[in-house]
C-alpha positions as CSV (number, residue, x, y, z in Angstrom):
1,M,24.9,-9.4,-50.6
2,L,25.6,-12.1,-48.1
3,W,29.3,-11.6,-48.6
4,R,28.9,-7.9,-47.9
5,K,27.0,-8.5,-44.6
6,L,29.6,-11.1,-43.5
7,S,32.4,-8.7,-44.4
8,E,30.8,-5.9,-42.3
9,M,30.3,-8.2,-39.3
10,V,34.0,-9.2,-39.5
11,D,35.1,-5.6,-39.8
12,L,32.9,-4.7,-36.8
13,R,34.3,-7.5,-34.7
14,M,37.8,-6.6,-35.7
15,T,37.2,-3.0,-34.8
16,K,35.8,-4.0,-31.4
17,I,38.8,-6.2,-30.7
18,L,41.3,-3.6,-31.8
19,L,39.5,-1.0,-29.7
20,S,39.5,-3.2,-26.6
21,V,43.2,-4.0,-27.0
22,L,44.0,-0.3,-27.4
23,L,42.0,0.6,-24.3
24,A,43.6,-2.2,-22.3
25,S,47.1,-1.1,-23.3
26,L,46.3,2.5,-22.4
27,S,45.1,1.5,-18.9
28,L,48.3,-0.3,-18.0
29,P,50.3,2.8,-16.9
30,A,47.4,3.7,-14.7
31,M,47.7,0.4,-12.9
32,A,51.4,0.8,-12.3
33,A,52.6,1.9,-8.8
34,P,52.8,5.7,-8.4
35,P,56.3,7.2,-8.2
36,E,57.6,7.7,-4.7
37,V,57.4,11.3,-3.5
38,N,60.1,12.5,-1.2
39,L,58.6,15.3,0.9
40,A,62.0,16.8,1.9
41,T,63.1,17.1,-1.8
42,T,59.8,18.7,-2.8
43,L,59.9,21.2,0.0
44,A,63.6,22.1,-0.6
45,S,62.8,22.6,-4.3
46,L,59.9,24.9,-3.4
47,L,62.0,26.9,-1.0
48,L,64.7,27.3,-3.6
49,V,62.2,28.6,-6.2
50,I,60.7,31.1,-3.7
51,M,64.2,32.3,-2.6
52,L,65.2,32.8,-6.3
53,I,62.0,34.8,-6.9
54,L,62.7,37.0,-3.9
55,V,66.4,37.5,-4.8
56,L,65.5,38.5,-8.4
57,G,62.8,40.9,-7.1
58,W,65.3,42.5,-4.8
59,L,67.9,42.8,-7.6
60,L,65.4,44.4,-10.0
61,K,64.4,46.9,-7.2
62,R,68.1,47.8,-6.5
63,L,69.1,48.2,-10.2
64,R,66.4,50.8,-10.8
65,L,66.3,50.0,-14.5
66,P,65.2,52.8,-16.8
67,S,61.6,52.7,-17.9
68,I,60.8,50.7,-21.0
69,Q,58.7,53.5,-22.4
70,G,61.7,55.6,-23.2
71,D,60.1,59.1,-22.7
72,N,62.6,61.7,-23.8
73,N,60.7,64.7,-22.4
74,M,61.5,63.8,-18.8
75,K,64.4,61.8,-17.3
76,I,66.5,61.5,-14.2
77,V,70.0,63.1,-15.0
78,K,71.5,62.3,-11.6
79,Q,70.4,61.1,-8.2
80,L,72.0,61.2,-4.8
81,T,70.9,59.0,-1.9
82,V,70.8,60.9,1.3
83,G,69.0,58.3,3.5
84,Q,67.5,54.9,3.4
85,K,64.5,56.0,1.4
86,E,65.4,59.7,0.7
87,R,67.0,60.9,-2.5
88,I,67.8,64.1,-4.3
89,L,67.1,64.0,-8.0
90,L,68.2,66.2,-10.8
91,L,65.4,65.9,-13.4
92,Q,65.6,67.0,-17.0
93,V,62.1,68.2,-18.2
94,G,62.3,69.5,-21.7
95,D,65.0,72.2,-21.7
96,E,64.8,72.8,-17.9
97,Q,66.5,71.0,-15.0
98,L,64.8,70.7,-11.7
99,L,66.3,69.7,-8.3
100,V,63.7,67.5,-6.5
101,G,63.8,66.0,-3.0
102,V,62.1,62.6,-2.7
103,T,61.1,61.0,0.6
104,Q,58.9,58.0,1.4
105,H,55.8,60.3,1.8
106,N,56.6,63.5,-0.1
107,I,58.2,64.9,-3.3
108,S,59.4,68.5,-3.0
109,L,60.8,71.0,-5.6
110,L,64.1,72.2,-4.1
111,N,65.3,74.5,-6.9
112,K,65.0,75.2,-10.6
113,L,68.4,75.5,-12.1
114,E,69.2,78.6,-14.2
115,Q,72.2,77.0,-15.9
116,P,71.5,73.4,-16.8
117,L,74.3,71.0,-15.7
118,P,75.8,68.9,-18.5
119,E,74.6,65.4,-18.7
120,P,77.2,62.8,-17.8
121,V,78.4,60.7,-20.6
122,V,77.8,57.1,-19.8
123,T,79.9,54.7,-21.8
124,R,78.9,51.1,-21.5
125,P,81.3,48.5,-22.7
126,E,80.0,45.9,-25.1
127,F,78.5,42.8,-23.7
128,A,81.1,40.5,-25.3
129,S,84.0,42.4,-23.6
130,Q,82.2,42.3,-20.2
131,L,81.5,38.6,-20.6
132,G,85.1,38.0,-21.6
133,K,86.4,39.7,-18.5
134,I,84.1,37.8,-16.2
135,L,85.1,34.5,-17.8
136,K,88.8,35.4,-17.5
137,N,88.4,36.3,-13.8
138,D,86.5,33.0,-13.3
139,A,89.2,31.0,-15.0
140,K,91.9,32.7,-12.8
141,T,90.1,31.8,-9.6
142,K,89.9,28.1,-10.4
């Protein structure tokens, strides 16, 4: 019985010692000097990230990527830019084709086509061939 109490006291003291050593070792990095912060580098990095976001947003707006939803009932067959924010669109709605004028403030039906125009066949080269051409052009310029 005495042995058990003595053993528990030693275990308790060892636990306290180990805990205090662990806590002391964890607090050492907190006592270290903080890293030097260069304000110019930080601001330049922030400006670079903001410019990258703006450029990517402008590119996405310019590319006019097709909608992710993939609605087959209505799509833009062709578009013609006639001003900075004005376009003429040829829409395919079901079996009909509509000619629509789009401005910044208005969308107007210009004509309903009696004879639908054939849809242009868009052939996209494979990604691997496009990447190969870009890499070859890049290698030639070096």
